[in-house]
N, C-alpha and C positions, 0 to 999 in steps of 0.2 A: 504494500500500500504506500502511495506517495506521501511523504512527510515534509516536503519542502515547497516553498513558493518560488516559481521561476518567472523572472521578468526578462523580456527581450528588449535590449537597448539597440536602437538602430538609427539610421539617418545617413544622408550623403556624406562622403568624405569631407573632412574639414569643418564639420558642424559642431565639434566640441565634445565628442563622446568620451575622450580621455578624462576630461574634467568631471563629467557626469559619473564616470566609474569611481573616481576618488570619493565623491559625495555618497554614492551608494555604499561604498566600503565603510564610511563613517557610521552608516546605519546597520552595519553588521552583515552586509551581503558578501558572499564569496563570489568571485568573478571567474567566468570562463571567457577567455579572449579568443574570438574567432580568427584574428590575424595570427596569433601564435599557433593555433591549430592548422592554419593554412601553411605556415612554415614547416610544421611537422609533417604535413601531407607531402611536401616536396622531398621528404626523405624516404617516402614509400616507393619501392622499386617499380611497381606497376604504374603509379602516377608519373614517375620520372620517364619511363619508357613511352607512355602515351603523350606526354608533353613534347618530348623530343621528336616524336613522330609527327605531331601536329604543327610544331613551331620551329623545328630545325635542330639538328644534332649539335650544331655549334654553340647551343646554349649551355652545354655541359662544360664546366670548368673544374677539372679534377674529378671529384666525386659528387659535386653539387651543381645545381642549376643557377645560372646568373639571374637572380630575381629581378634586378633592375631592367635588364634587357628583355626578359620575359614580359614584364609589365609594358615596356615600349611596344612590343609586338602585339600583345593581347588587347591593349587598350586602343588600338588603331580604329577599330569599329566594333559595332554591336555583335556581329556574327563571330568574330574572333574571341570576344569576351565570353560569349555563350559557350564556345568550344572549350575554353579554359575551365569555365564553371562546371561543364558536364564531366570533365576529367577529375577535377579536385573535390567537388561537393560531396560525392559519396564517401570519400575517405574522411573529409572534415566532419561529416555527420556521424560517422562511426566513432571518431575520436571524441566528439562532443558527448555522445551517449555514454561512452566509457568514463569521461570526466564527471558527468552528472551522477553516474552510479557511485563513483568513488566519493564524491562530496556527500551524497545522501548517506552512504555507509558510515562516513565520519561524523554524521550528526548535523550537517548543515541544514538549517531550516529556511534560509533565504539565499537564492542564487540569482546572479545577474549574468545574462549571456550577452556580451558585447559583440554584436554581429552586424556589420554594415550590410551584408547580403542576407539578412534574416529571412526575408520573403522569397528571394530568389532560390534559396536552399530549402524553402518550404518548412523551415523549423519554427516559424511563428505558431504553427498548430500545437506545438508542445508547451507554449508559454501560457501562463495564467493571465498575463497582461503584457502589453507592449508600449514602449515609450520611444518617441523619435525626437531628435533635435533637428530643428530646421533653421535656416538663416539665409540672408541674401548672398548671392554668388560672389559679390565683390569681397566680402569678408572671408568667405570660404576659400576663394582662390588665393588670397594673401596668405592664409594659414597653410594651405597645401604647399605652396611654393617655398615658404620658409621651413616647414617641417620636413619635407621630403627632398629639398634641394633640387627641384625640377623647374622646368620652364613654365611660364603661364599657359602656353599652348598645350603642354602635356597635362597640366592641371585641368584645363577645360575639356580635354579629350576624356579624361577619367570621369568627369561629371556628366558628360554627354551620354555615357552608356549606363548611368545609374538611374534609378527611379527618381521622379521629380518630388519636390517637397509636397506638392498637391497629393501625390500618391500616399505619402506618409500621413498627411492630415486626414485623409479619407479612410485609411486602413489601420491606424494605430489607436490604441485606447487613450493615450496621452501624447500631447505634443508640446514642446517648449521651444520658444523662439530665442535664438542666441545671436542677437545683433548688437549686444551692448558689452559691458565689461565682464570679466571673469567673476568678479565679486557678485554681480547681479545674477549671473547664471547660477552660481552656487546657492544664493539666497532663494531663487525660484525653485531649484531642485529640492532644497531642504523643506520647502513648503509642500511640494507635490509627493515626494517619496513616502511620507507616512500614510498618505491616502491610497497608495497603490496596493 
């Protein structure tokens, strides 16, 4: 029998999910990070073989895939991004379920799944509730360029293949707008989290 509450945290890249995670942790949530699971998936031999087949064997550097170059290729258009998702999502889902079981076994009663592609991977159906962060693209692009050390054009390409903020406002249980300061975002989250 399920003994934990699972909240899915999502939103387009650069919307402030890292800060939201920190505030959820203040409220005692254990976090499962989809980005870390995606990195772990790139160590799976079947995933690596399929990626090299789809995106080029020259992506392999030693024993690992050049993630930056893979992102360059995968984020060129929606079709390529979907190809990458179809290769990685089954492995990410399996890793997620494994982590969830481990946390449940350890007695965790509140779990946050930080997953930019929560809906694409269809893992929203496992969540008790979902929360998305949304914001204007000008702020988002600034954050992505600074965080990932990429060009503005590359940041826009990443955003173009993701669901719109409108999608999240229509499909999530809660939405928080992050167009102001970090302090204001934290304050709003502290008001919302106890209600989730």
